[in-house]
C-alpha positions as CSV (number, residue, x, y, z in Angstrom):
1,X,33.0,15.7,35.5
2,X,34.4,14.3,32.1
3,X,32.1,11.1,32.9
4,X,29.1,13.3,33.3
5,X,29.7,15.4,30.4
6,X,30.1,12.3,28.0
7,X,26.8,10.7,29.3
8,X,25.0,14.0,29.0
9,X,25.9,14.3,25.6
10,X,25.3,10.7,24.7
11,X,21.8,11.1,26.4
12,X,21.0,14.5,24.1
13,X,22.2,12.5,20.9
14,X,19.9,9.3,21.4
15,X,17.1,11.6,22.4
16,X,17.4,13.5,19.4
17,X,17.5,10.1,17.5
18,X,14.3,8.8,18.8
19,X,12.4,12.0,18.2
20,X,12.9,11.2,14.6
21,X,10.4,8.5,14.9
22,X,6.8,9.1,16.4
23,X,3.5,7.3,16.5
24,X,0.5,9.3,16.2
25,X,-3.3,8.9,15.6
26,X,-6.2,11.2,14.7
27,X,-9.7,10.5,16.0
28,X,-12.8,10.1,13.6
29,X,-15.9,9.7,16.0
30,X,-15.2,6.6,17.6
31,X,-12.4,5.4,15.6
32,X,-8.4,5.8,15.9
33,X,-6.3,6.0,12.7
34,X,-2.7,5.4,13.6
35,X,0.4,6.7,11.7
36,X,4.1,6.4,12.2
37,X,6.4,9.1,11.3
38,X,10.3,9.1,10.6
39,X,13.2,11.4,9.4
40,X,12.8,14.8,8.4
41,X,12.6,16.8,5.4
42,X,9.8,16.8,2.4
43,X,7.0,14.5,3.7
44,X,6.4,11.0,1.9
45,X,3.2,9.2,2.8
46,X,3.1,5.4,2.4
47,X,-0.1,3.5,1.7
48,X,-0.3,-0.3,1.9
49,X,-2.0,-2.5,-0.6
50,X,-4.8,-4.9,0.0
51,X,-7.5,-3.8,0.8
52,X,-6.3,-4.8,4.5
53,X,-2.9,-5.4,4.2
54,X,-0.5,-4.9,6.8
55,X,1.0,-1.3,6.9
56,X,4.5,-2.9,8.2
57,X,5.1,-4.6,4.6
58,X,6.1,-1.4,3.3
59,X,8.7,-0.7,6.2
60,X,11.7,-1.8,4.3
61,X,11.0,1.3,1.6
62,X,9.8,3.8,4.4
63,X,13.5,3.0,6.6
64,X,15.4,3.5,3.3
65,X,13.1,7.1,2.3
66,X,13.3,8.3,5.9
67,X,17.2,8.8,5.7
68,X,16.7,11.7,3.4
69,X,12.5,12.5,3.8
70,X,9.9,13.0,6.6
71,X,8.2,9.1,5.9
72,X,4.4,9.3,7.2
73,X,3.3,5.2,7.2
74,X,-0.4,5.4,7.6
75,X,-2.1,2.4,9.3
76,X,-5.1,2.3,7.3
77,X,-8.6,1.6,8.8
78,X,-8.6,-2.0,10.4
79,X,-5.2,-2.6,9.9
80,X,-1.8,-2.3,12.3
81,X,-2.7,-0.1,15.3
82,X,-5.9,1.1,13.7
83,X,-7.2,-2.5,13.9
84,X,-9.8,-1.6,16.7
85,X,-11.9,0.5,14.5
86,X,-15.5,-0.9,13.6
87,X,-15.5,-2.8,10.3
88,X,-18.6,-1.8,8.2
89,X,-19.6,-0.4,5.2
90,X,-19.8,3.3,6.8
91,X,-16.2,3.0,8.1
92,X,-14.8,0.9,5.1
93,X,-15.5,2.8,2.0
94,X,-13.0,5.1,-0.2
95,X,-14.4,8.4,0.7
96,X,-13.5,7.9,4.0
97,X,-10.1,6.4,3.4
98,X,-9.1,9.7,1.5
99,X,-10.9,11.7,4.4
100,X,-8.2,10.0,6.9
101,X,-5.4,11.0,4.8
102,X,-6.9,14.8,4.6
103,X,-7.0,14.8,8.5
104,X,-3.5,13.2,9.1
105,X,-1.7,15.8,6.8
106,X,-3.8,18.7,8.6
107,X,-3.1,17.3,12.1
108,X,0.9,17.8,10.9
109,X,0.4,20.5,8.4
110,X,1.8,19.0,5.5
111,X,1.0,21.0,2.4
112,X,2.5,19.4,-0.4
113,X,3.1,15.5,0.1
114,X,4.6,12.7,-1.9
115,X,2.2,9.6,-2.1
116,X,4.1,6.1,-2.3
117,X,1.0,3.3,-2.6
118,X,1.4,-0.1,-3.4
119,X,-1.4,-2.3,-5.6
120,X,-4.6,-1.2,-3.8
121,X,-2.6,1.7,-2.0
122,X,-1.9,3.0,-5.6
123,X,-5.4,3.1,-6.2
124,X,-6.2,5.1,-2.8
125,X,-3.2,7.8,-3.8
126,X,-4.7,8.1,-7.4
127,X,-8.4,8.7,-5.9
128,X,-6.5,11.4,-3.1
129,X,-4.9,12.8,-5.7
130,X,-8.0,13.4,-7.7
131,X,-9.8,15.1,-4.9
132,X,-7.0,16.8,-3.5
133,X,-4.4,17.6,-6.5
134,X,-2.5,21.0,-4.8
135,X,-1.8,18.5,-1.7
136,X,0.2,16.2,-4.0
137,X,3.6,16.8,-4.9
138,X,4.1,13.4,-6.9
139,X,2.9,10.0,-6.6
140,X,5.1,6.8,-6.7
141,X,2.7,3.8,-7.6
142,X,4.2,0.3,-7.0
143,X,2.3,-2.8,-8.5
144,X,-0.3,-0.3,-9.9
145,X,-3.6,-1.9,-11.3
146,X,-4.3,0.9,-13.4
147,X,-7.4,3.9,-12.9
148,X,-10.5,1.5,-12.9
149,X,-11.5,-1.9,-11.8
150,X,-11.0,-3.3,-15.3
151,X,-7.9,-5.4,-14.2
152,X,-10.0,-7.7,-11.5
153,X,-10.9,-10.2,-13.5
154,X,-7.8,-10.7,-15.7
155,X,-5.6,-10.8,-12.6
156,X,-7.4,-13.5,-11.1
157,X,-7.6,-15.6,-14.2
158,X,-4.0,-15.1,-14.5
159,X,-3.3,-16.0,-10.8
160,X,-5.3,-19.1,-11.3
161,X,-4.0,-19.9,-14.5
162,X,-0.2,-20.1,-12.7
163,X,-2.0,-22.9,-10.2
164,X,-1.6,-26.6,-10.8
165,X,-4.7,-29.1,-10.7
166,X,-4.2,-30.3,-7.6
167,X,-3.6,-26.7,-6.4
168,X,-6.8,-25.5,-7.9
169,X,-8.5,-28.2,-6.1
170,X,-7.2,-27.4,-2.7
171,X,-8.4,-23.6,-3.3
172,X,-11.8,-24.7,-4.4
173,X,-12.0,-26.6,-1.2
174,X,-10.9,-23.8,1.0
175,X,-13.4,-21.5,-0.7
176,X,-16.2,-23.9,0.1
177,X,-15.1,-24.7,3.7
178,X,-14.9,-21.0,4.2
179,X,-18.3,-20.5,3.2
180,X,-20.0,-23.2,5.6
181,X,-17.7,-22.7,8.7
182,X,-19.0,-20.1,11.6
183,X,-16.1,-20.5,13.7
184,X,-13.8,-17.5,13.5
185,X,-10.8,-18.9,14.3
186,X,-11.5,-21.7,11.1
187,X,-12.2,-19.1,8.9
188,X,-8.9,-16.9,9.5
189,X,-7.3,-20.2,8.9
190,X,-9.0,-20.9,5.6
191,X,-8.2,-16.8,4.7
192,X,-4.8,-17.4,5.5
193,X,-4.5,-20.6,3.3
194,X,-6.0,-18.9,0.3
195,X,-4.3,-15.8,1.0
196,X,-0.5,-17.8,1.0
197,X,-1.9,-19.7,-2.2
198,X,-2.7,-16.9,-4.4
199,X,0.2,-14.4,-3.1
200,X,2.8,-17.5,-4.2
201,X,1.5,-16.9,-7.8
202,X,2.3,-13.2,-7.5
203,X,5.8,-13.7,-7.4
204,X,8.6,-14.5,-9.8
205,X,10.4,-16.3,-7.0
206,X,7.8,-18.0,-4.9
207,X,10.8,-18.8,-2.3
208,X,10.4,-15.0,-1.2
209,X,6.9,-15.5,-0.2
210,X,7.6,-15.4,3.5
211,X,9.1,-12.0,3.2
212,X,5.6,-10.8,2.6
213,X,3.6,-13.6,4.6
214,X,5.4,-12.3,7.7
215,X,3.4,-9.4,8.1
216,X,0.3,-11.5,8.3
217,X,-2.5,-12.1,6.0
218,X,-5.0,-9.7,4.2
219,X,-8.0,-8.9,6.4
220,X,-10.4,-10.3,4.0
221,X,-13.6,-8.7,5.4
222,X,-12.0,-5.2,4.9
223,X,-10.6,-6.3,1.5
224,X,-14.6,-7.2,0.5
225,X,-16.0,-4.0,1.9
226,X,-13.7,-1.8,-0.1
227,X,-13.9,-3.8,-3.2
228,X,-17.6,-3.9,-2.9
229,X,-17.6,0.1,-2.1
230,X,-15.6,0.4,-5.5
231,X,-18.0,-1.9,-7.7
232,X,-20.8,0.1,-6.5
233,X,-19.3,3.4,-7.5
234,X,-18.1,1.9,-10.9
235,X,-14.7,3.6,-9.7
236,X,-13.1,4.9,-12.8
237,X,-10.8,7.8,-12.6
238,X,-9.6,8.0,-16.3
239,X,-11.5,11.2,-17.1
240,X,-10.6,13.1,-14.0
241,X,-6.7,12.3,-14.4
242,X,-6.8,13.6,-18.0
243,X,-6.9,17.4,-16.3
244,X,-3.9,16.7,-13.9
245,X,-0.2,17.4,-14.3
246,X,1.2,15.8,-11.1
247,X,4.4,13.9,-11.7
248,X,3.9,10.2,-11.2
249,X,6.3,7.2,-11.5
250,X,4.9,3.3,-12.0
251,X,6.9,0.7,-10.9
252,X,5.6,-2.9,-11.8
253,X,7.0,-6.1,-12.2
254,X,7.3,-8.1,-15.7
255,X,5.5,-11.0,-13.9
256,X,2.8,-9.0,-12.0
257,X,-0.4,-10.9,-12.7
258,X,-1.9,-7.3,-13.7
259,X,-1.5,-7.0,-17.3
260,X,0.7,-4.3,-18.9
261,X,-2.2,-2.9,-20.6
262,X,-4.0,-1.4,-17.7
263,X,-0.9,0.0,-16.1
264,X,0.4,1.6,-19.5
265,X,-3.0,3.0,-19.8
266,X,-2.2,5.2,-17.0
267,X,0.1,7.1,-19.2
268,X,-2.5,7.9,-21.7
269,X,-4.6,9.6,-19.0
270,X,-1.7,11.0,-16.7
271,X,0.6,13.5,-18.8
272,X,3.5,13.8,-16.8
273,X,4.0,9.7,-16.0
274,X,7.0,7.6,-16.2
275,X,6.6,3.5,-16.3
276,X,9.1,1.0,-15.4
277,X,8.5,-2.7,-15.6
278,X,11.1,-4.8,-14.0
279,X,12.8,-8.1,-14.9
280,X,12.2,-11.3,-12.9
281,X,9.6,-10.1,-10.3
282,X,5.9,-10.2,-9.3
283,X,3.6,-7.9,-7.6
284,X,6.0,-7.3,-4.9
285,X,8.9,-5.6,-6.8
286,X,10.7,-4.0,-3.6
287,X,10.9,-7.8,-2.4
288,X,12.3,-9.2,-5.6
289,X,14.4,-6.1,-6.9
290,X,14.9,-3.8,-3.9
291,X,18.0,-2.1,-5.5
292,X,16.0,-1.2,-8.8
293,X,13.0,-0.1,-6.8
294,X,14.9,2.4,-4.5
295,X,16.9,3.6,-7.3
296,X,14.1,4.9,-9.3
297,X,12.3,6.0,-6.1
298,X,15.5,8.2,-5.2
299,X,15.6,9.4,-8.9
300,X,12.1,10.4,-9.0
301,X,11.7,12.1,-5.3
302,X,15.1,14.0,-5.9
303,X,14.3,15.3,-9.6
304,X,10.8,16.4,-8.4
Protein backbone atom coordinates (compact mmCIF):
# COMPACT_ATOMS: atom_id res chain seq x y z
CA UNK A 1 0.00 0.00 0.00
CA UNK A 2 2.85 2.39 0.87
CA UNK A 3 4.45 1.79 -2.53
CA UNK A 4 1.16 2.53 -4.30
CA UNK A 5 0.78 5.81 -2.36
CA UNK A 6 4.34 6.89 -3.26
CA UNK A 7 3.78 6.13 -6.96
CA UNK A 8 0.49 8.02 -6.90
CA UNK A 9 2.18 11.02 -5.26
CA UNK A 10 5.01 11.05 -7.82
CA UNK A 11 2.46 10.74 -10.62
CA UNK A 12 0.59 13.80 -9.34
CA UNK A 13 3.87 15.71 -8.89
CA UNK A 14 5.08 15.12 -12.44
CA UNK A 15 1.62 15.76 -13.89
CA UNK A 16 1.61 19.15 -12.17
CA UNK A 17 5.19 19.83 -13.29
CA UNK A 18 4.54 19.13 -16.95
CA UNK A 19 1.17 20.88 -16.86
CA UNK A 20 3.11 24.11 -16.50
CA UNK A 21 4.36 23.82 -20.09
CA UNK A 22 1.93 23.54 -22.98
CA UNK A 23 1.80 24.16 -26.71
CA UNK A 24 -1.28 25.81 -28.17
CA UNK A 25 -2.30 27.60 -31.37
CA UNK A 26 -4.73 30.06 -32.88
CA UNK A 27 -6.34 29.62 -36.27
CA UNK A 28 -6.36 32.61 -38.64
CA UNK A 29 -8.12 31.68 -41.85
CA UNK A 30 -6.15 28.70 -43.13
CA UNK A 31 -3.12 29.56 -40.98
CA UNK A 32 -2.18 28.16 -37.57
CA UNK A 33 -0.01 30.30 -35.28
CA UNK A 34 1.60 28.27 -32.50
CA UNK A 35 2.87 29.37 -29.12
CA UNK A 36 4.40 27.64 -26.13
CA UNK A 37 3.47 28.52 -22.54
CA UNK A 38 5.48 27.77 -19.43
CA UNK A 39 5.31 28.79 -15.77
CA UNK A 40 2.77 30.76 -13.77
CA UNK A 41 2.15 34.35 -12.71
CA UNK A 42 2.30 37.64 -14.59
CA UNK A 43 2.43 36.95 -18.37
CA UNK A 44 5.56 37.66 -20.43
CA UNK A 45 5.33 37.30 -24.23
CA UNK A 46 8.54 36.62 -26.21
CA UNK A 47 9.13 37.76 -29.81
CA UNK A 48 12.20 36.46 -31.65
CA UNK A 49 14.20 38.40 -34.23
CA UNK A 50 14.70 38.12 -37.97
CA UNK A 51 12.17 38.67 -39.40
CA UNK A 52 11.98 34.92 -40.02
CA UNK A 53 14.25 33.87 -37.14
CA UNK A 54 13.76 30.84 -34.93
CA UNK A 55 11.62 31.36 -31.80
CA UNK A 56 13.73 28.74 -29.99
CA UNK A 57 16.73 31.11 -30.06
CA UNK A 58 15.16 32.88 -27.04
CA UNK A 59 14.67 29.65 -25.08
CA UNK A 60 17.52 30.32 -22.58
CA UNK A 61 15.81 33.55 -21.48
CA UNK A 62 12.35 31.95 -21.51
CA UNK A 63 13.52 29.13 -19.23
CA UNK A 64 14.86 31.64 -16.68
CA UNK A 65 11.84 33.97 -16.73
CA UNK A 66 9.37 31.05 -16.51
CA UNK A 67 10.63 30.29 -12.99
CA UNK A 68 8.67 33.32 -11.73
CA UNK A 69 6.30 34.31 -14.55
CA UNK A 70 3.96 32.80 -17.15
CA UNK A 71 5.96 32.86 -20.38
CA UNK A 72 4.41 32.78 -23.85
CA UNK A 73 6.87 32.02 -26.64
CA UNK A 74 5.20 32.98 -29.91
CA UNK A 75 6.11 31.14 -33.09
CA UNK A 76 5.68 34.00 -35.54
CA UNK A 77 4.23 33.33 -38.97
CA UNK A 78 6.42 31.00 -41.02
CA UNK A 79 8.69 30.07 -38.10
CA UNK A 80 8.91 27.14 -35.69
CA UNK A 81 5.69 25.15 -35.48
CA UNK A 82 3.91 27.83 -37.52
CA UNK A 83 6.08 27.07 -40.55
CA UNK A 84 3.15 25.63 -42.53
CA UNK A 85 1.65 29.09 -43.14
CA UNK A 86 1.34 30.47 -46.64
CA UNK A 87 4.18 32.91 -47.22
CA UNK A 88 2.94 35.88 -49.25
CA UNK A 89 2.42 39.66 -48.79
CA UNK A 90 -1.15 39.15 -47.52
CA UNK A 91 0.06 36.88 -44.71
CA UNK A 92 3.48 38.38 -43.98
CA UNK A 93 2.94 42.00 -42.91
CA UNK A 94 3.21 43.84 -39.62
CA UNK A 95 -0.53 44.39 -39.18
CA UNK A 96 -1.15 40.66 -39.46
CA UNK A 97 1.63 39.97 -36.95
CA UNK A 98 0.21 42.38 -34.37
CA UNK A 99 -3.25 40.91 -34.94
CA UNK A 100 -1.80 37.45 -34.20
CA UNK A 101 -0.48 38.74 -30.86
CA UNK A 102 -3.90 40.15 -30.02
CA UNK A 103 -5.62 36.87 -30.75
CA UNK A 104 -3.16 34.87 -28.63
CA UNK A 105 -3.65 37.22 -25.67
CA UNK A 106 -7.43 37.05 -26.17
CA UNK A 107 -7.44 33.26 -26.27
CA UNK A 108 -5.43 33.02 -23.04
CA UNK A 109 -7.36 35.90 -21.44
CA UNK A 110 -4.15 37.83 -20.73
CA UNK A 111 -5.01 41.44 -19.88
CA UNK A 112 -1.68 43.17 -19.20
CA UNK A 113 1.44 41.53 -20.57
CA UNK A 114 5.15 42.23 -20.59
CA UNK A 115 6.67 41.80 -24.04
CA UNK A 116 10.29 40.79 -24.60
CA UNK A 117 11.50 41.33 -28.17
CA UNK A 118 14.87 40.84 -29.82
CA UNK A 119 15.86 42.93 -32.88
CA UNK A 120 12.89 42.63 -35.28
CA UNK A 121 10.96 41.32 -32.27
CA UNK A 122 11.72 44.63 -30.52
CA UNK A 123 10.26 46.52 -33.49
CA UNK A 124 7.17 44.32 -33.45
CA UNK A 125 6.80 44.86 -29.69
CA UNK A 126 6.93 48.65 -30.15
CA UNK A 127 4.39 48.48 -32.96
CA UNK A 128 2.05 46.37 -30.84
CA UNK A 129 2.38 48.77 -27.89
CA UNK A 130 1.45 51.73 -30.11
CA UNK A 131 -1.67 49.92 -31.29
CA UNK A 132 -2.61 48.41 -27.90
CA UNK A 133 -0.96 50.43 -25.09
CA UNK A 134 -3.44 49.29 -22.41
CA UNK A 135 -2.51 45.62 -22.97
CA UNK A 136 1.23 46.18 -22.48
CA UNK A 137 2.55 46.17 -18.93
CA UNK A 138 6.08 46.99 -20.15
CA UNK A 139 8.67 46.19 -22.82
CA UNK A 140 12.08 44.55 -22.67
CA UNK A 141 13.87 45.38 -25.93
CA UNK A 142 17.05 43.41 -26.69
CA UNK A 143 19.33 44.40 -29.57
CA UNK A 144 16.82 47.15 -30.29
CA UNK A 145 17.14 48.87 -33.70
CA UNK A 146 15.11 51.95 -32.75
CA UNK A 147 11.64 53.16 -33.68
CA UNK A 148 12.11 53.58 -37.46
CA UNK A 149 13.99 52.09 -40.41
CA UNK A 150 16.79 54.65 -40.25
CA UNK A 151 19.17 52.07 -38.77
CA UNK A 152 19.14 49.62 -41.70
CA UNK A 153 21.77 51.09 -44.04
CA UNK A 154 24.23 51.98 -41.29
CA UNK A 155 23.87 48.52 -39.76
CA UNK A 156 24.66 46.87 -43.10
CA UNK A 157 27.61 49.20 -43.63
CA UNK A 158 28.99 48.37 -40.19
CA UNK A 159 28.70 44.62 -40.80
CA UNK A 160 30.46 44.95 -44.16
CA UNK A 161 33.20 47.11 -42.65
CA UNK A 162 34.04 44.28 -40.24
CA UNK A 163 34.72 41.87 -43.11
CA UNK A 164 38.08 41.20 -44.70
CA UNK A 165 38.54 41.68 -48.45
CA UNK A 166 38.37 37.93 -49.05
CA UNK A 167 35.18 37.66 -46.97
CA UNK A 168 33.57 40.43 -49.02
CA UNK A 169 34.54 38.63 -52.23
CA UNK A 170 32.91 35.43 -50.94
CA UNK A 171 29.80 37.31 -49.86
CA UNK A 172 29.39 38.95 -53.27
CA UNK A 173 29.81 35.56 -54.93
CA UNK A 174 27.11 34.01 -52.73
CA UNK A 175 24.70 36.84 -53.52
CA UNK A 176 25.41 36.42 -57.24
CA UNK A 177 24.82 32.66 -57.06
CA UNK A 178 21.68 33.18 -55.00
CA UNK A 179 20.23 35.38 -57.72
CA UNK A 180 20.97 32.91 -60.52
CA UNK A 181 19.98 29.49 -59.16
CA UNK A 182 16.46 28.07 -59.29
CA UNK A 183 16.99 24.96 -57.18
CA UNK A 184 15.40 25.43 -53.75
CA UNK A 185 18.03 23.41 -51.88
CA UNK A 186 20.87 25.42 -53.43
CA UNK A 187 19.12 28.68 -52.57
CA UNK A 188 18.87 27.57 -48.95
CA UNK A 189 22.56 26.64 -48.96
CA UNK A 190 23.63 30.08 -50.23
CA UNK A 191 21.24 31.83 -47.83
CA UNK A 192 22.72 29.85 -44.96
CA UNK A 193 26.26 30.83 -45.95
CA UNK A 194 25.30 34.50 -46.25
CA UNK A 195 23.53 34.33 -42.90
CA UNK A 196 26.51 32.72 -41.19
CA UNK A 197 28.95 35.30 -42.57
CA UNK A 198 26.85 38.30 -41.59
CA UNK A 199 25.86 36.89 -38.19
CA UNK A 200 29.50 36.26 -37.27
CA UNK A 201 30.13 40.02 -37.55
CA UNK A 202 27.35 40.72 -35.05
CA UNK A 203 29.26 39.03 -32.22
CA UNK A 204 32.02 40.52 -30.10
CA UNK A 205 33.21 36.94 -29.64
CA UNK A 206 32.65 35.16 -33.00
CA UNK A 207 33.43 31.77 -31.43
CA UNK A 208 29.92 31.94 -29.91
CA UNK A 209 28.29 31.99 -33.36
CA UNK A 210 27.30 28.28 -33.14
CA UNK A 211 25.10 29.17 -30.15
CA UNK A 212 22.73 31.02 -32.49
CA UNK A 213 23.33 28.99 -35.65
CA UNK A 214 22.19 25.78 -33.94
CA UNK A 215 18.64 27.13 -34.12
CA UNK A 216 18.82 27.37 -37.92
CA UNK A 217 19.17 30.25 -40.35
CA UNK A 218 16.70 33.07 -40.96
CA UNK A 219 13.96 32.44 -43.52
CA UNK A 220 15.01 35.06 -46.08
CA UNK A 221 11.68 34.98 -47.95
CA UNK A 222 9.84 36.03 -44.79
CA UNK A 223 12.57 38.54 -44.05
CA UNK A 224 12.22 40.16 -47.46
CA UNK A 225 8.42 40.33 -47.30
CA UNK A 226 8.31 41.91 -43.83
CA UNK A 227 11.09 44.42 -44.50
CA UNK A 228 9.41 45.26 -47.80
CA UNK A 229 6.13 45.84 -45.98
CA UNK A 230 7.83 48.16 -43.45
CA UNK A 231 9.53 50.15 -46.22
CA UNK A 232 6.25 50.47 -48.10
CA UNK A 233 4.62 51.87 -44.96
CA UNK A 234 7.63 54.11 -44.22
CA UNK A 235 7.53 52.56 -40.74
CA UNK A 236 8.25 55.22 -38.11
CA UNK A 237 6.68 55.23 -34.63
CA UNK A 238 8.40 58.37 -33.33
CA UNK A 239 5.32 60.57 -32.99
CA UNK A 240 3.06 57.78 -31.70
CA UNK A 241 5.47 56.72 -28.95
CA UNK A 242 5.62 60.23 -27.49
CA UNK A 243 2.06 59.78 -26.25
CA UNK A 244 2.84 56.65 -24.20
CA UNK A 245 4.13 56.14 -20.66
CA UNK A 246 4.55 52.34 -20.60
CA UNK A 247 7.86 51.39 -18.94
CA UNK A 248 10.59 50.21 -21.33
CA UNK A 249 14.07 48.79 -20.76
CA UNK A 250 16.56 48.48 -23.63
CA UNK A 251 19.50 46.06 -23.48
CA UNK A 252 22.03 46.41 -26.32
CA UNK A 253 25.67 45.44 -26.75
CA UNK A 254 28.49 47.95 -27.08
CA UNK A 255 29.62 46.04 -30.20
CA UNK A 256 26.18 45.81 -31.79
CA UNK A 257 26.35 46.91 -35.46
CA UNK A 258 23.28 49.05 -34.74
CA UNK A 259 24.62 52.51 -33.93
CA UNK A 260 23.94 53.88 -30.46
CA UNK A 261 22.28 57.00 -31.84
CA UNK A 262 19.26 54.99 -33.03
CA UNK A 263 18.98 53.24 -29.67
CA UNK A 264 19.35 56.41 -27.61
CA UNK A 265 16.65 58.06 -29.72
CA UNK A 266 14.15 55.70 -28.05
CA UNK A 267 14.65 57.60 -24.81
CA UNK A 268 13.78 60.85 -26.58
CA UNK A 269 10.35 59.57 -27.63
CA UNK A 270 9.37 57.13 -24.83
CA UNK A 271 9.16 58.94 -21.50
CA UNK A 272 9.65 55.94 -19.21
CA UNK A 273 12.75 54.33 -20.75
CA UNK A 274 16.02 53.04 -19.34
CA UNK A 275 18.91 51.95 -21.60
CA UNK A 276 21.81 49.60 -20.88
CA UNK A 277 24.82 49.09 -23.16
CA UNK A 278 26.72 45.94 -22.18
CA UNK A 279 30.45 45.64 -22.75
CA UNK A 280 32.07 42.89 -24.80
CA UNK A 281 28.96 41.81 -26.65
CA UNK A 282 27.20 42.50 -29.92
CA UNK A 283 23.66 41.93 -31.18
CA UNK A 284 22.99 38.70 -29.25
CA UNK A 285 23.54 39.98 -25.73
CA UNK A 286 21.90 37.05 -23.91
CA UNK A 287 24.45 34.70 -25.50
CA UNK A 288 27.55 36.81 -24.82
CA UNK A 289 26.59 38.33 -21.43
CA UNK A 290 23.75 36.15 -20.07
CA UNK A 291 24.24 36.99 -16.38
CA UNK A 292 23.96 40.75 -16.92
CA UNK A 293 20.96 40.44 -19.24
CA UNK A 294 19.01 38.27 -16.81
CA UNK A 295 19.84 40.56 -13.88
CA UNK A 296 18.55 43.62 -15.76
CA UNK A 297 15.40 41.76 -16.83
CA UNK A 298 14.72 40.46 -13.31
CA UNK A 299 15.10 43.94 -11.87
CA UNK A 300 12.83 45.53 -14.48
CA UNK A 301 10.08 42.90 -14.21
CA UNK A 302 10.05 42.98 -10.41
CA UNK A 303 9.92 46.76 -9.98
CA UNK A 304 7.20 47.33 -12.58
